[in-house]
MARNU-536509 format. One record per residue (C-alpha): residue in three letters; residue number from 0; x negated, y, z. Coordinates in steps of 0.02 Angstrom, whole numbers, always signed. Each point is the difference from the previous one (the first is absolute). Example, Ala and Ser with C-alpha at 12.3 -4.5 7.8 and 13.67 -1.06 7.14 Angstrom:
# MARNU-536509
NODE | res | n | c1 | c2 | c3
NODE | ala | 0 | -615 | -225 | +390
NODE | ser | 1 | -69 | +172 | -33
//
This chain:
# MARNU-536509
NODE | res | n | c1 | c2 | c3
NODE | unk | 0 | -5380 | +2103 | +6453
NODE | unk | 1 | +149 | -22 | -114
NODE | unk | 2 | +85 | -155 | -69
NODE | unk | 3 | +5 | -11 | -188
NODE | unk | 4 | +152 | -57 | -98
NODE | unk | 5 | -71 | -177 | -16
NODE | unk | 6 | -22 | -14 | +189
NODE | unk | 7 | -188 | +26 | +3
NODE | unk | 8 | -79 | +126 | +115
NODE | unk | 9 | -76 | +149 | -88
NODE | unk | 10 | +55 | +160 | -84
NODE | unk | 11 | +169 | -2 | -83
NODE | unk | 12 | -6 | -17 | -187
NODE | unk | 13 | +74 | +149 | -89
NODE | unk | 14 | +168 | -32 | -80
NODE | unk | 15 | +6 | +6 | -189
NODE | unk | 16 | +67 | +157 | -78
NODE | unk | 17 | +186 | +5 | -32
NODE | unk | 18 | +52 | -49 | -175
NODE | unk | 19 | +130 | +94 | -101
NODE | unk | 20 | +123 | -140 | +32
NODE | unk | 21 | -31 | +7 | +187
NODE | unk | 22 | +27 | +189 | +0
NODE | unk | 23 | +174 | -26 | -74
NODE | unk | 24 | +55 | -63 | +170
NODE | unk | 25 | -20 | +177 | +66
NODE | unk | 26 | +79 | +90 | -147
NODE | unk | 27 | +167 | +31 | +84
NODE | unk | 28 | -87 | +85 | +146
NODE | unk | 29 | -87 | +136 | -100
NODE | unk | 30 | +74 | +174 | -11
NODE | unk | 31 | +59 | +55 | -171
NODE | unk | 32 | -136 | +132 | -6
NODE | unk | 33 | -134 | -135 | -7
NODE | unk | 34 | +55 | -36 | -178
NODE | unk | 35 | -67 | +168 | -57
NODE | unk | 36 | -151 | +11 | +115
NODE | unk | 37 | -167 | +5 | -91
NODE | unk | 38 | -175 | -38 | +55
NODE | unk | 39 | -128 | +140 | -1
NODE | unk | 40 | -127 | -19 | -138
NODE | unk | 41 | -137 | +76 | +108
NODE | unk | 42 | +37 | -115 | +146
NODE | unk | 43 | -5 | -149 | -116
NODE | unk | 44 | -174 | +53 | -57
NODE | unk | 45 | -68 | +46 | +172
NODE | unk | 46 | -69 | -175 | +30
NODE | unk | 47 | -121 | +35 | -143
NODE | unk | 48 | -86 | +133 | +102
NODE | unk | 49 | -58 | -138 | +117
NODE | unk | 50 | -91 | -88 | -142
NODE | unk | 51 | -178 | +60 | -20
NODE | unk | 52 | -6 | -62 | -181
NODE | unk | 53 | +147 | +107 | -59
NODE | unk | 54 | -17 | +184 | -43
NODE | unk | 55 | +168 | +70 | +54
NODE | unk | 56 | +53 | +159 | -88
NODE | unk | 57 | +178 | -41 | +52
NODE | unk | 58 | +35 | +63 | +175
NODE | unk | 59 | +11 | +182 | +52
NODE | unk | 60 | -143 | -29 | +119
NODE | unk | 61 | -97 | +143 | +80
NODE | unk | 62 | -182 | -43 | +32
NODE | unk | 63 | +0 | -35 | +186
NODE | unk | 64 | -187 | -39 | -4
NODE | unk | 65 | -24 | +189 | -5
NODE | unk | 66 | +59 | +16 | +181
NODE | unk | 67 | -151 | -18 | +114
NODE | unk | 68 | +8 | -152 | +113
NODE | unk | 69 | -82 | +93 | +143
NODE | unk | 70 | +132 | +136 | -11
NODE | unk | 71 | +137 | -131 | +8
NODE | unk | 72 | -81 | -81 | +152
NODE | unk | 73 | -21 | +168 | +85
NODE | unk | 74 | +180 | +52 | -32
NODE | unk | 75 | +70 | -165 | +63
NODE | unk | 76 | -113 | +17 | +151
NODE | unk | 77 | +76 | +170 | +33
NODE | unk | 78 | +175 | -74 | -13
NODE | unk | 79 | -47 | -140 | +119
NODE | unk | 80 | -79 | +117 | +126
NODE | unk | 81 | +131 | +137 | -1
NODE | unk | 82 | +164 | -78 | -56
NODE | unk | 83 | -11 | -188 | +14
NODE | unk | 84 | +162 | -34 | +95
NODE | unk | 85 | +100 | +123 | -105
NODE | unk | 86 | -75 | -64 | -164
NODE | unk | 87 | +57 | -176 | +46
NODE | unk | 88 | +176 | +58 | +43
NODE | unk | 89 | +156 | +37 | -103
NODE | unk | 90 | +14 | +179 | -60
NODE | unk | 91 | +141 | +116 | -52
NODE | unk | 92 | +85 | -46 | -164
NODE | unk | 93 | -38 | +170 | -76
NODE | unk | 94 | -186 | -18 | +40
NODE | unk | 95 | -124 | +75 | +122
NODE | unk | 96 | -4 | +189 | +10
NODE | unk | 97 | -189 | +2 | -27
NODE | unk | 98 | +15 | -96 | -164
NODE | unk | 99 | +141 | +112 | -60
NODE | unk | 100 | -117 | +147 | +26
NODE | unk | 101 | -127 | -89 | -109
NODE | unk | 102 | +134 | -19 | -134
NODE | unk | 103 | +39 | +185 | +9
NODE | unk | 104 | -185 | +38 | -29
NODE | unk | 105 | -7 | -114 | -152
NODE | unk | 106 | +157 | +75 | -75
NODE | unk | 107 | -66 | +176 | +32
NODE | unk | 108 | -153 | -45 | -103
NODE | unk | 109 | +119 | -17 | -148
NODE | unk | 110 | +92 | +160 | +41
NODE | unk | 111 | +151 | -82 | +81
NODE | unk | 112 | +28 | +72 | +173
NODE | unk | 113 | +102 | -110 | +117
NODE | unk | 114 | +39 | -4 | +184
NODE | unk | 115 | -71 | -161 | +76
NODE | unk | 116 | +167 | -30 | +82
NODE | unk | 117 | +78 | -23 | -172
NODE | unk | 118 | -113 | -149 | -43
NODE | unk | 119 | +46 | -185 | +9
NODE | unk | 120 | -150 | -117 | +9
NODE | unk | 121 | +26 | -160 | -99
NODE | unk | 122 | -87 | -165 | -29
NODE | unk | 123 | -83 | +54 | -161
NODE | unk | 124 | +74 | +102 | -141
NODE | unk | 125 | +89 | -155 | -64
NODE | unk | 126 | +114 | +2 | +153
NODE | unk | 127 | +60 | +174 | -48
NODE | unk | 128 | +63 | -67 | -166
NODE | unk | 129 | +86 | -144 | +89
NODE | unk | 130 | +79 | +113 | +132
NODE | unk | 131 | +64 | +123 | -131
NODE | unk | 132 | +79 | -143 | -97
NODE | unk | 133 | +74 | -74 | +158
NODE | unk | 134 | +71 | +169 | +50
NODE | unk | 135 | +69 | +59 | -167
NODE | unk | 136 | +41 | -148 | -110
NODE | unk | 137 | +152 | -110 | -17
NODE | unk | 138 | -4 | -138 | -132
NODE | unk | 139 | +19 | +76 | -172
NODE | unk | 140 | -55 | +175 | +50
NODE | unk | 141 | -111 | +90 | -123
NODE | unk | 142 | -183 | +42 | +27
NODE | unk | 143 | -97 | +104 | -126
NODE | unk | 144 | -184 | -45 | -20
NODE | unk | 145 | -137 | +33 | -125
NODE | unk | 146 | -44 | -119 | -141
NODE | unk | 147 | -116 | -78 | +49
NODE | unk | 148 | +19 | +8 | +188
NODE | unk | 149 | -97 | -59 | +153
NODE | unk | 150 | +2 | -191 | -9
NODE | unk | 151 | +19 | -12 | +189
NODE | unk | 152 | +164 | +96 | -6
NODE | unk | 153 | +78 | -119 | -127
NODE | unk | 154 | +29 | -145 | +124
NODE | unk | 155 | +72 | +122 | +126
NODE | unk | 156 | +126 | +72 | -122
NODE | unk | 157 | +48 | -175 | -52
NODE | unk | 158 | +21 | -59 | +180
NODE | unk | 159 | +129 | +136 | +33
NODE | unk | 160 | +88 | -41 | -165
NODE | unk | 161 | -23 | +171 | -74
NODE | unk | 162 | +34 | +43 | -181
NODE | unk | 163 | -164 | +82 | -52
NODE | unk | 164 | -8 | +118 | -148
NODE | unk | 165 | -177 | +39 | -56
NODE | unk | 166 | -45 | +167 | -80
NODE | unk | 167 | -148 | +4 | -120
NODE | unk | 168 | -164 | +82 | +44
NODE | unk | 169 | -117 | +100 | -109
NODE | unk | 170 | -165 | +85 | +41
NODE | unk | 171 | +93 | +127 | +110
NODE | unk | 172 | +94 | -130 | +102
NODE | unk | 173 | +185 | -38 | +2
NODE | unk | 174 | +95 | +70 | -149
NODE | unk | 175 | +119 | +117 | +91
NODE | unk | 176 | +92 | +36 | -163
NODE | unk | 177 | +43 | -184 | -16
NODE | unk | 178 | +42 | -4 | +186
NODE | unk | 179 | +125 | +140 | -28
NODE | unk | 180 | +80 | -94 | -144
NODE | unk | 181 | +12 | -157 | +106
NODE | unk | 182 | +80 | +93 | +145
NODE | unk | 183 | +126 | +78 | -120
NODE | unk | 184 | +48 | -171 | -68
NODE | unk | 185 | +19 | -71 | +174
NODE | unk | 186 | +103 | +150 | +55
NODE | unk | 187 | +116 | -25 | -149
NODE | unk | 188 | +37 | -174 | +70
NODE | unk | 189 | +23 | +64 | +176
NODE | unk | 190 | -163 | -71 | +65
NODE | unk | 191 | -140 | +84 | +96
NODE | unk | 192 | -170 | -75 | +47
NODE | unk | 193 | -37 | -18 | +184
NODE | unk | 194 | -180 | +57 | -25
NODE | unk | 195 | -137 | +32 | -125
NODE | unk | 196 | -163 | -93 | +36
NODE | unk | 197 | -157 | +85 | -64
NODE | unk | 198 | -189 | -6 | +24
NODE | unk | 199 | -47 | +175 | -58
NODE | unk | 200 | -187 | -4 | +32
NODE | unk | 201 | -113 | -122 | -95
NODE | unk | 202 | +143 | -117 | -33
NODE | unk | 203 | -8 | -184 | +45
NODE | unk | 204 | -15 | -83 | -124
NODE | unk | 205 | -7 | +128 | -141
NODE | unk | 206 | -132 | +117 | +71
NODE | unk | 207 | +89 | +158 | -63
NODE | unk | 208 | +48 | +152 | +105
NODE | unk | 209 | +167 | +92 | +1
NODE | unk | 210 | -28 | +175 | -68
NODE | unk | 211 | +44 | +156 | +100
NODE | unk | 212 | +139 | +45 | -121
NODE | unk | 213 | +79 | -170 | +18
NODE | unk | 214 | -18 | +3 | +189
NODE | unk | 215 | +105 | +156 | +4
NODE | unk | 216 | +124 | -76 | -124
NODE | unk | 217 | +14 | -160 | +101
NODE | unk | 218 | +36 | +82 | +167
NODE | unk | 219 | +121 | +121 | -83
NODE | unk | 220 | +96 | -148 | -72
NODE | unk | 221 | +3 | -86 | +169
NODE | unk | 222 | +65 | +155 | +89
NODE | unk | 223 | +128 | +41 | -133
NODE | unk | 224 | +71 | -176 | -5
NODE | unk | 225 | -33 | -42 | +183
NODE | unk | 226 | -106 | -153 | -35
NODE | unk | 227 | -141 | -50 | +116
NODE | unk | 228 | -178 | -19 | -63
NODE | unk | 229 | -116 | -129 | +78
NODE | unk | 230 | -172 | +76 | -27
NODE | unk | 231 | -133 | -135 | +20
NODE | unk | 232 | -167 | +89 | +18
NODE | unk | 233 | -138 | -116 | +62
NODE | unk | 234 | -133 | +63 | -121
NODE | unk | 235 | +18 | +189 | +4
NODE | unk | 236 | -165 | +33 | +89
NODE | unk | 237 | -98 | -113 | -118
NODE | unk | 238 | -19 | +131 | -136
NODE | unk | 239 | -153 | -8 | -116
NODE | unk | 240 | +35 | +147 | -114
NODE | unk | 241 | +124 | +141 | -27
NODE | unk | 242 | +95 | +109 | +123
NODE | unk | 243 | +113 | -67 | +136
NODE | unk | 244 | +188 | +16 | -29
NODE | unk | 245 | +133 | +28 | +134
NODE | unk | 246 | +91 | -150 | +69
NODE | unk | 247 | +183 | -16 | -42
NODE | unk | 248 | +33 | +6 | +187
NODE | unk | 249 | -78 | +173 | +12
NODE | unk | 250 | +110 | +60 | -145
NODE | unk | 251 | +166 | -70 | +62
NODE | unk | 252 | +23 | -69 | +176
NODE | unk | 253 | +188 | -25 | +1
NODE | unk | 254 | -2 | -139 | -130
NODE | unk | 255 | -175 | -77 | +12
NODE | unk | 256 | -51 | -150 | +104
NODE | unk | 257 | -190 | +4 | +11
NODE | unk | 258 | -101 | -160 | +18
NODE | unk | 259 | -186 | -28 | +20
NODE | unk | 260 | -125 | -112 | +87
NODE | unk | 261 | -170 | -10 | +83
NODE | unk | 262 | -39 | -151 | -111
NODE | unk | 263 | -87 | +98 | -137
NODE | unk | 264 | -89 | +134 | +104
NODE | unk | 265 | -52 | -109 | +148
NODE | unk | 266 | +41 | -186 | -9
NODE | unk | 267 | +145 | -109 | -56
NODE | unk | 268 | -39 | -116 | +145
NODE | unk | 269 | +69 | +124 | +127
NODE | unk | 270 | +171 | -23 | -85
NODE | unk | 271 | +61 | +175 | +41
NODE | unk | 272 | +99 | +115 | -112
NODE | unk | 273 | +127 | +137 | +30
NODE | unk | 274 | +152 | +88 | -65
NODE | unk | 275 | +81 | +170 | +20
NODE | unk | 276 | +181 | +22 | -53
NODE | unk | 277 | +152 | +110 | +25
NODE | unk | 278 | +57 | -19 | +182
NODE | unk | 279 | +159 | -102 | -34
NODE | unk | 280 | -98 | -120 | -111
NODE | unk | 281 | -143 | -11 | +125
NODE | unk | 282 | +120 | -51 | +138
NODE | unk | 283 | +60 | -147 | -104
NODE | unk | 284 | -177 | -48 | -50
NODE | unk | 285 | -48 | -5 | +184
NODE | unk | 286 | +145 | -117 | +40
NODE | unk | 287 | -47 | -109 | -147
NODE | unk | 288 | -179 | -12 | +61
NODE | unk | 289 | +57 | -49 | +174
NODE | unk | 290 | +85 | -150 | -78
NODE | unk | 291 | -151 | -42 | -108
NODE | unk | 292 | -148 | +1 | +119
NODE | unk | 293 | +42 | +105 | +155
NODE | unk | 294 | -159 | +101 | -26
NODE | unk | 295 | -160 | +1 | -102
NODE | unk | 296 | -161 | -68 | +76
NODE | unk | 297 | -53 | +98 | +154
NODE | unk | 298 | -179 | -61 | -19
NODE | unk | 299 | -8 | +70 | -177
NODE | unk | 300 | +76 | +164 | +55
NODE | unk | 301 | -127 | +24 | +140
NODE | unk | 302 | -139 | -44 | -123
NODE | unk | 303 | +61 | +131 | -124
NODE | unk | 304 | +15 | +130 | +138
NODE | unk | 305 | -178 | -38 | +59
NODE | unk | 306 | -62 | +11 | -180
NODE | unk | 307 | +74 | +173 | -25
NODE | unk | 308 | -69 | +57 | +168
NODE | unk | 309 | -175 | -62 | -43
NODE | unk | 310 | -39 | +129 | -134
NODE | unk | 311 | +57 | +76 | -165
NODE | unk | 312 | +106 | -134 | -83
NODE | unk | 313 | -16 | +94 | -165
NODE | unk | 314 | -184 | -48 | -11
NODE | unk | 315 | +43 | -183 | -24
NODE | unk | 316 | +132 | +41 | -130
NODE | unk | 317 | -127 | +104 | -95
NODE | unk | 318 | -121 | -146 | +1
NODE | unk | 319 | +136 | -112 | -72
NODE | unk | 320 | +38 | +127 | -136
NODE | unk | 321 | -182 | -2 | -54
NODE | unk | 322 | -8 | -190 | -4
NODE | unk | 323 | +165 | -25 | -90
NODE | unk | 324 | -34 | +138 | -128
NODE | unk | 325 | -158 | -91 | -52
NODE | unk | 326 | +92 | -166 | -11
NODE | unk | 327 | +138 | +77 | -104
NODE | unk | 328 | -128 | +68 | -121
NODE | unk | 329 | -88 | -168 | -10
NODE | unk | 330 | +165 | -87 | -40
NODE | unk | 331 | +47 | +128 | -133
NODE | unk | 332 | -169 | -23 | -83
NODE | unk | 333 | +15 | -190 | +10
NODE | unk | 334 | +173 | +4 | -78
NODE | unk | 335 | -66 | +104 | -144
NODE | unk | 336 | -142 | -123 | -24
NODE | unk | 337 | +92 | -164 | +15
NODE | unk | 338 | +182 | +20 | -52
NODE | unk | 339 | +44 | -2 | -185
NODE | unk | 340 | +68 | +148 | -96
NODE | unk | 341 | +178 | -63 | +22
NODE | unk | 342 | -6 | +32 | +188
NODE | unk | 343 | +36 | +163 | +91
NODE | unk | 344 | -6 | +56 | +180
NODE | unk | 345 | +33 | +145 | +118
NODE | unk | 346 | -130 | +120 | +69
NODE | unk | 347 | +49 | +27 | +183
NODE | unk | 348 | -55 | +158 | +88
NODE | unk | 349 | +6 | -90 | +166
NODE | unk | 350 | +70 | -152 | +87
NODE | unk | 351 | -50 | -180 | -26
NODE | unk | 352 | +71 | -62 | -165
NODE | unk | 353 | -17 | -1 | -188
NODE | unk | 354 | +146 | -60 | -107
NODE | unk | 355 | -47 | -93 | -158
NODE | unk | 356 | +113 | -34 | -148
NODE | unk | 357 | -46 | -135 | -125
NODE | unk | 358 | +78 | -41 | -168
NODE | unk | 359 | +178 | -63 | +19
NODE | unk | 360 | -45 | -174 | -62
NODE | unk | 361 | -104 | -29 | +158
NODE | unk | 362 | +94 | -56 | +155
NODE | unk | 363 | -99 | +51 | +154
NODE | unk | 364 | +84 | -130 | +111
NODE | unk | 365 | -71 | -134 | -114
NODE | unk | 366 | -161 | +99 | -14
NODE | unk | 367 | -20 | -4 | +189
NODE | unk | 368 | -4 | -190 | -2
NODE | unk | 369 | -140 | +6 | -127
NODE | unk | 370 | -90 | +138 | +96
NODE | unk | 371 | +5 | -102 | +160
NODE | unk | 372 | -94 | -136 | -93
NODE | unk | 373 | -135 | +132 | -23
NODE | unk | 374 | +16 | +44 | +186
NODE | unk | 375 | +73 | +174 | -16
NODE | unk | 376 | +172 | +61 | +53
NODE | unk | 377 | +118 | +145 | -37
NODE | unk | 378 | +185 | +37 | +26
NODE | unk | 379 | +108 | -38 | -153
NODE | unk | 380 | +111 | +142 | -57
NODE | unk | 381 | +168 | -88 | +23
NODE | unk | 382 | -24 | +14 | +189
NODE | unk | 383 | +32 | +188 | -17
NODE | unk | 384 | +169 | -17 | -86
NODE | unk | 385 | +167 | -75 | +45
NODE | unk | 386 | +62 | -39 | -175
NODE | unk | 387 | -138 | -108 | -75
NODE | unk | 388 | -96 | +141 | -84
NODE | unk | 389 | -187 | +24 | +20
NODE | unk | 390 | -51 | -161 | -83
NODE | unk | 391 | -149 | +78 | -89
NODE | unk | 392 | -56 | +108 | +146
NODE | unk | 393 | -109 | -26 | +154
NODE | unk | 394 | -64 | +91 | +153
NODE | unk | 395 | -183 | +10 | +50
NODE | unk | 396 | -67 | +55 | +169
NODE | unk | 397 | -172 | +81 | +9
NODE | unk | 398 | -17 | +36 | +186
NODE | unk | 399 | -15 | -174 | +73
NODE | unk | 400 | -162 | -62 | -80
NODE | unk | 401 | -170 | +74 | -43
NODE | unk | 402 | -60 | +71 | -166
NODE | unk | 403 | -84 | -158 | -63
NODE | unk | 404 | +155 | -105 | +38
NODE | unk | 405 | +107 | +127 | -91
NODE | unk | 406 | -111 | -10 | -154
NODE | unk | 407 | -2 | -189 | +3
NODE | unk | 408 | +186 | -15 | +37
NODE | unk | 409 | +47 | +114 | -144
NODE | unk | 410 | -122 | -93 | -113
NODE | unk | 411 | +88 | -164 | +40
NODE | unk | 412 | +171 | +76 | -29
NODE | unk | 413 | -62 | +74 | -164
NODE | unk | 414 | -61 | -170 | -53
NODE | unk | 415 | +168 | -85 | +24
NODE | unk | 416 | +91 | +147 | -81
NODE | unk | 417 | -112 | -10 | -152
NODE | unk | 418 | +38 | -186 | -11
NODE | unk | 419 | +185 | +42 | -12
NODE | unk | 420 | -29 | +138 | -127
NODE | unk | 421 | -108 | -114 | -106
NODE | unk | 422 | +131 | -138 | +8
NODE | unk | 423 | +133 | +123 | -56
NODE | unk | 424 | -114 | +56 | -141
NODE | unk | 425 | -25 | -181 | -55
NODE | unk | 426 | +187 | -31 | -2
NODE | unk | 427 | +44 | +162 | -90
NODE | unk | 428 | -154 | +29 | -106
NODE | unk | 429 | -36 | +167 | +85
NODE | unk | 430 | -181 | +6 | +62
NODE | unk | 431 | -36 | +55 | +178
NODE | unk | 432 | -106 | +156 | +26
NODE | unk | 433 | -140 | -15 | +130
NODE | unk | 434 | +5 | +119 | +147
NODE | unk | 435 | -164 | +78 | -58
NODE | unk | 436 | +89 | +59 | -159
NODE | unk | 437 | +148 | +73 | +93
NODE | unk | 438 | +25 | +185 | -30
NODE | unk | 439 | +28 | +91 | +165
NODE | unk | 440 | +145 | +121 | +11
NODE | unk | 441 | -42 | +184 | +2
NODE | unk | 442 | -24 | +73 | +172
NODE | unk | 443 | +166 | +41 | +79
NODE | unk | 444 | +102 | -98 | -126
NODE | unk | 445 | +115 | -145 | +34
NODE | unk | 446 | -80 | -114 | -128
NODE | unk | 447 | +172 | -52 | -60
NODE | unk | 448 | +184 | +42 | +17
NODE | unk | 449 | +77 | +83 | +151
NODE | unk | 450 | +106 | -153 | +32
NODE | unk | 451 | -23 | -178 | -47
NODE | unk | 452 | -137 | -123 | -31
NODE | unk | 453 | -181 | +48 | +16
NODE | unk | 454 | -36 | -71 | -172
NODE | unk | 455 | -67 | +138 | -111
NODE | unk | 456 | +107 | +40 | -152
NODE | unk | 457 | -37 | -128 | -132
NODE | unk | 458 | -92 | -117 | +118
NODE | unk | 459 | +39 | -185 | -9
NODE | unk | 460 | +153 | -37 | +101
NODE | unk | 461 | +57 | +180 | +14
NODE | unk | 462 | +189 | -10 | +24
NODE | unk | 463 | +129 | +93 | -99
NODE | unk | 464 | +50 | +167 | +78
NODE | unk | 465 | +172 | -65 | +48
NODE | unk | 466 | -74 | -146 | +95
NODE | unk | 467 | -120 | +100 | +106
NODE | unk | 468 | +5 | -32 | +186
NODE | unk | 469 | +34 | +164 | +91
NODE | unk | 470 | -170 | +10 | +84
NODE | unk | 471 | -143 | +114 | -40
NODE | unk | 472 | -174 | -68 | -24
NODE | unk | 473 | -145 | +119 | +2
NODE | unk | 474 | -165 | -37 | -82
NODE | unk | 475 | -132 | +113 | +72
NODE | unk | 476 | -187 | -13 | +4
NODE | unk | 477 | -90 | +72 | +149
NODE | unk | 478 | -35 | +185 | -20
//
């Protein structure tokens, strides 16, 4: 029994939340870096996934209901029977040898052959990004990233006070020609980036894939200029169409830090990822991890090891590919049905995300507030930039909910988008065009310019060429 603040016996009353004025008392204690730290847009929206009345198309959530409960119980029973004491104990910082062998098998499935001894097991793929920043960055150092980039990387770059330069994407991934121009300008000022951050396969959030030609160009640039690449590849095995492309790591090992995770091919709840890097870099990453968490969860590592020992792990991944391909197609069809002509979106060949671009007079941060009233969520585009761009863009996830929820969620988003388009039409005198009258782009076309807004030429709100945001938007109907 506890004594409450008023002297009565009973549970302590919770203290009221700190006010802004009260927080000022602690201002002098905060490190300077806290002034540039940013919250993660996905983390801010995660609470919505707990609400049964909200259709969340926001998080990058794999569908964990696809993993059989009896298999989970059996695997944990195996861990308890065979490895209980060790699973409950600390483990080596670099990870258990058995799990590193599992990693080597996964990487081999993508054509990247690695010695298990070269692998560092991490607490999710996110920790790799953090460790790389901790290891390589001083305040003011330059990081190159795509525009847009993974929203979860943005807070990490900010926390380490990096200067982030974002290179536009088009349908073939990062524009390596613009990257070359950027590196030349930096070199002229005596500056060199510490690393280039890229998601080459089924980009998060844009959904595009780096072409083979650009993969070769990117690793050639890195080797020539001695710049590290952080290759973030959590989605590579979730391919729904087209031929697999080599990882950057398999093309150039001396300047590529490879990062991936079990989150998308097994379960995010195990919180296990990994990295492989040049030996001098790996040594520093290991020391950085020791300071962060000593080691990743031993229980999770024994579970993963038991899972790989239980049968062909590829079977489960193939089942996910079938499920997610269908959901992607359902979302593409729903977007074509419910979004107005002024909208455009990417057609991903794999992964978990579709990137939508709306007319530039629609702010998706404001639109989210309206969408939440209709009990549907997405990630606003500004979360994928560091300079305020992305105001008319948004990310949709199709893996985390079923087909009917996808259809209904997109319908609700389409409804609030059409409200905004109709309001604009009322204010400007330009009538909105219903989605049913939208003319689909020809198969294989971009449905608009290579860079810039998704608004079709001549559509209401289409910006002038000089004002275009340097981001590709692809309008594709399902083939």
